[in-house]
N, C-alpha and C positions, 0 to 999 in steps of 0.2 A: 648164728652161734657157731656152727661147726667151721665155719670158714674162721673165724677168730681163732679157735682151738688150733687150727692149720698153721696159722700165721705166728702164733705163739711157739708152738712147735719147733718151726724152722727158725724164728728168731733166738730161742733159748737153746734148743737142742740138737737142730740139725750137726751143728759143729762138732759134739761128742759122735754122731753117725759117720761124719766125715772122718776123724780120728780115729773110729774103730777100721774104717775101710782101709784106711792107708796103713794101719799098723798090719792087718791081716796081710795086704800085700806085701808089705816089707819084710815079713816074717818067712813069706814063702819065696823069697828072693836067694840066689847063690852068696855064698859068703863074700866074695869079691862086690859085687853089686852092693851089698849091704855096707860095705867099707866106703865105697864112693858116695851112697845115698847119704849115709852119714856124716861124710866128710863135707859135702855140699850144704847139708841140712845146718850142720854145726856153725858154718860161717855165714849162711843166708839168713836163718832165722833172726840172730841178734841184729845183723846190719839192715835187713828190712824194716825191723822194729825201730832201731836207732833214728833211719832216715824219715819213718812216719811221723816219729814224735818230733824230730827237728823240724819237720814242715808243720806241724801243729803248733808250734811255737809262733810262728809268723802267719799263720792262717785259722783263724777262729771262726768257727761255725756253730752258732748255738742250736741246740737240738729243737727238732718241729713243735714240741709241746711246750717249750719255753717260749717260741716265738708266737705260736698261736692259741697260747694257753688252752691247753685240753688236756685230758688224762689220757697217758698213752696205754696201750695194752699191757705193757710190761714197766713195772715201776723202774726209774732209772734216776740217776743223779742229774742234775741240771748243767752237766759239764760241757767242755767242748765235744762236739758230735764228729769232728773232723780229725783223723780218720776214723772209720769204724774198725775198732779192734778186732771183732769176731770176723769180719770180712777179711781183713789183713792176714789172720793167722790162716783161714781156710784158703785165701789165695797164694798167701805163700807156701803151703802144703803143696798146693797144685802147681805152682812154678818149680818147686824142687824136684817134684816127681817128674816133670815133662822131659827131662832129657833122657829118663829111664825106661818110662813106659806112657806112650802117648794115650793108650786107651784108658788106663786109670788117671791119667792127668785130666783126659777130656770128661771124665763123671766127677772128677774133684772141681774142675771149673764150674762145671753145671751146678754143683751142690754148692760153691760157695757164691754163684749168682743168684741161685734160690734163698740161701741165706741172707745175702744183702737185702733182697727184695723183701724178705719176711721182715727184716729191722726196719726198713721203709715203713711197711704197710702197718707195723706195730707203734708207727709214730716217734721211734727214737733216733733215726737218722733221715737225713734228707739223700736225695738220689746222688750228690755229689760227694758226700761221705763215703759211699760205696765204690762209687766210680774212683775216687782218689785211691783208697785202698788198692783196688785191683791195679792200677796204673803203676802204683809204688811196686808192689810185688812182682809184677811183669818185667818192668824195668831192671830193678835190682837183682832179681832170678837172673836175668839174662847178662847182665852186667858181671855178676859175681861168677855164673857158670864160664864165661869166656875168659876171665882173668883165671879161674882156678883150673879148667879142663884144657883149653885151646891153647893157652899161653904156654902154661907149664907142662901140660900133656902129662897130668898124674893119673 
């Protein structure tokens, strides 16, 4: 019973814990670093989301409770499970923070993995949905950072 509560917390609310952590870290940064983080985030978040949604058009993965007909720990629509939006957002935050703070990014990555694992254990995602979200966020984060900060040296 307690383990189910932990899974539900991780699957539903861990994202908000991560948002709070990132917000506290962000607010403590110098003005110039804040500008760079905001710039990267403003470009990266929409592009990461767009790429994920584009891939989802071509790859449909029914949710586990649809395939195996069981009741998940968290009610959810029986739509495409790929990619996991919750994991995608948490991984995107970790990817955006990485160039600016390896320590906070590492904590964010651990949180993203725990969140994704919770969503699998809750029965609303397959592991490929979680892995796909993480890979999309990493690859797009790297590409966008290279283009914005390395190439143009802003």
